[in-house]
VEXDREN-2710 file (C-alpha; in Angstrom, 1 decimal):
% VEXDREN-2710
k/r/px/py/pz
1/UNK/-0.1/0.0/0.0
2/UNK/1.2/3.5/-1.0
3/UNK/0.4/6.4/1.6
4/UNK/0.7/10.0/0.7
5/UNK/1.4/12.2/3.6
6/UNK/1.7/16.0/4.1
7/UNK/1.4/18.7/6.7
8/UNK/1.3/22.5/7.2
9/UNK/3.9/24.1/9.6
10/UNK/2.0/23.3/12.7
11/UNK/2.0/19.6/11.8
12/UNK/5.4/19.4/10.4
13/UNK/7.1/17.6/13.3
14/UNK/4.3/15.2/13.7
15/UNK/4.2/14.4/9.9
16/UNK/7.9/13.6/10.1
17/UNK/7.3/11.2/13.1
18/UNK/4.4/9.5/11.4
19/UNK/6.2/9.2/8.1
20/UNK/8.9/7.1/9.9
21/UNK/6.3/5.3/11.7
22/UNK/4.4/4.3/8.6
23/UNK/7.4/3.2/6.8
24/UNK/8.3/1.2/9.8
25/UNK/4.9/-0.7/9.3
26/UNK/6.0/-1.6/5.8
27/UNK/4.2/0.8/3.7
28/UNK/5.6/3.0/0.9
29/UNK/5.3/6.7/1.9
30/UNK/5.0/9.6/-0.5
31/UNK/6.0/12.8/1.4
32/UNK/4.3/15.7/-0.4
33/UNK/5.9/18.2/2.0
34/UNK/6.6/20.7/3.4
35/UNK/10.3/20.2/4.0
36/UNK/10.5/22.5/6.9
37/UNK/8.3/24.1/9.7
38/UNK/8.2/27.4/7.9
39/UNK/4.9/28.9/7.5
40/UNK/2.7/27.3/4.6
41/UNK/-0.9/27.2/3.7
42/UNK/-2.4/23.9/4.5
43/UNK/-4.9/23.8/1.5
44/UNK/-2.0/23.7/-0.8
45/UNK/-0.6/20.5/0.8
46/UNK/-4.1/18.9/1.3
47/UNK/-4.6/19.2/-2.4
48/UNK/-1.4/17.3/-3.2
49/UNK/-2.3/14.3/-1.0
50/UNK/-6.0/14.3/-2.3
51/UNK/-4.8/14.4/-5.8
52/UNK/-2.4/11.5/-5.0
53/UNK/-5.4/9.5/-3.6
54/UNK/-7.9/10.3/-6.3
55/UNK/-5.4/9.5/-9.2
56/UNK/-4.4/6.3/-7.8
57/UNK/-0.8/7.3/-7.1
58/UNK/-1.5/6.5/-3.4
59/UNK/-4.0/4.2/-1.9
60/UNK/-4.6/6.3/1.4
61/UNK/-3.6/9.7/2.6
62/UNK/-2.5/11.2/5.9
63/UNK/-2.7/14.9/6.7
64/UNK/-1.5/16.7/9.8
65/UNK/-2.2/20.4/10.8
66/UNK/-2.6/22.1/14.2
67/UNK/-6.0/20.4/14.7
68/UNK/-6.7/18.3/11.6
69/UNK/-9.8/20.3/11.0
70/UNK/-8.5/22.5/8.1
71/UNK/-6.9/19.8/6.4
72/UNK/-10.1/17.8/6.5
73/UNK/-12.1/20.6/5.1
74/UNK/-9.7/21.4/2.3
75/UNK/-9.3/17.7/1.3
76/UNK/-12.9/17.1/1.2
77/UNK/-13.3/19.8/-1.5
78/UNK/-11.5/17.4/-4.0
79/UNK/-14.0/15.1/-5.7
80/UNK/-13.5/11.6/-4.8
81/UNK/-12.0/12.3/-1.2
82/UNK/-13.7/11.2/1.9
83/UNK/-11.4/12.7/4.7
84/UNK/-12.1/12.1/8.4
85/UNK/-10.7/14.3/11.0
86/UNK/-9.9/11.7/13.9
87/UNK/-8.8/12.0/17.4
88/UNK/-9.1/8.3/18.5
89/UNK/-8.2/4.8/17.2
90/UNK/-11.9/3.9/17.4
91/UNK/-12.9/6.7/15.3
92/UNK/-10.2/5.8/12.6
93/UNK/-11.8/2.3/12.6
94/UNK/-15.3/3.7/12.0
95/UNK/-14.3/6.0/9.5
96/UNK/-12.9/3.2/7.4
97/UNK/-15.5/0.6/8.1
98/UNK/-18.5/2.8/7.8
99/UNK/-17.4/5.7/5.5
100/UNK/-14.7/4.2/3.4
101/UNK/-12.5/7.2/4.4
102/UNK/-9.5/7.5/2.1
103/UNK/-7.7/10.2/4.0
104/UNK/-7.3/10.7/7.8
105/UNK/-6.4/14.0/9.3
106/UNK/-4.8/14.4/12.7
107/UNK/-3.9/16.9/15.1
108/UNK/-0.1/18.0/15.5
109/UNK/-0.9/20.1/18.5
110/UNK/-3.7/18.6/20.6
111/UNK/-3.2/14.8/20.2
112/UNK/0.0/12.9/21.3
113/UNK/2.2/11.1/18.9
114/UNK/1.3/7.9/20.6
115/UNK/-2.5/8.3/19.9
116/UNK/-1.6/9.6/16.5
117/UNK/0.4/6.5/15.7
118/UNK/-2.4/4.3/16.8
119/UNK/-4.9/6.4/14.6
120/UNK/-2.8/5.9/11.6
121/UNK/-2.1/2.2/12.1
122/UNK/-5.7/1.5/12.6
123/UNK/-6.8/3.7/9.6
124/UNK/-4.3/1.8/7.3
125/UNK/-5.3/-1.6/8.6
126/UNK/-9.1/-1.4/8.6
127/UNK/-11.1/-2.2/5.6
128/UNK/-14.5/-0.9/4.4
129/UNK/-17.3/-3.0/5.7
130/UNK/-19.4/-2.6/2.7
131/UNK/-22.9/-4.0/3.1
132/UNK/-25.4/-1.5/4.3
133/UNK/-22.6/1.1/4.4
134/UNK/-22.0/0.9/0.6
135/UNK/-25.1/2.5/-0.3
136/UNK/-24.5/5.4/2.1
137/UNK/-21.1/6.0/0.7
138/UNK/-22.5/6.1/-2.8
139/UNK/-25.1/8.7/-1.5
140/UNK/-22.2/10.7/-0.1
141/UNK/-20.3/10.6/-3.4
142/UNK/-23.5/11.6/-5.2
143/UNK/-23.5/14.9/-3.4
144/UNK/-20.4/15.9/-5.5
145/UNK/-21.1/18.3/-8.4
END
C-alpha cells in the first residue's frame, strides 16, 4: 500500500514522526511536504495528497495540521475524497468501516504522537465493511457536483 502524507507548519514535526512510523509498518510513503516548519498554507498540501489518492498514485492519505480540521475541510473539496478528522483509534476504525474514508487527518498540537500512531495504524489496517454502508457512501459521493 502507498500512503501519501503532508502537513502544514503546525503539523510538520508530527508528519515527520508519522512518516517514519508508517514506513516502519512496511508501507511506501509519498511525502508531499513541506520540507520544513516554515509557514505554509495547509490547503496547498491537502490538495497534493488528495490528488495522489484520487489519481491512484496513493491508496490512502494522511494529513497533519494543528487540529486536523482545516486539512479535512480542504481535502474534502476534492472530488472523490472522503477525509475524516480523527482523534481516537476507534474513530479511525469507524471512518474506514462505515465511511470508506480514504484520507485521515490528525492533530499535530492537541493529540499525542502515541495516539496519532495508533490512529494511523488503525486507519491503514481497517477495511471498508461494505454491506449497508456501501449505499450510504454512494449517496455521499452523489453529493459531488
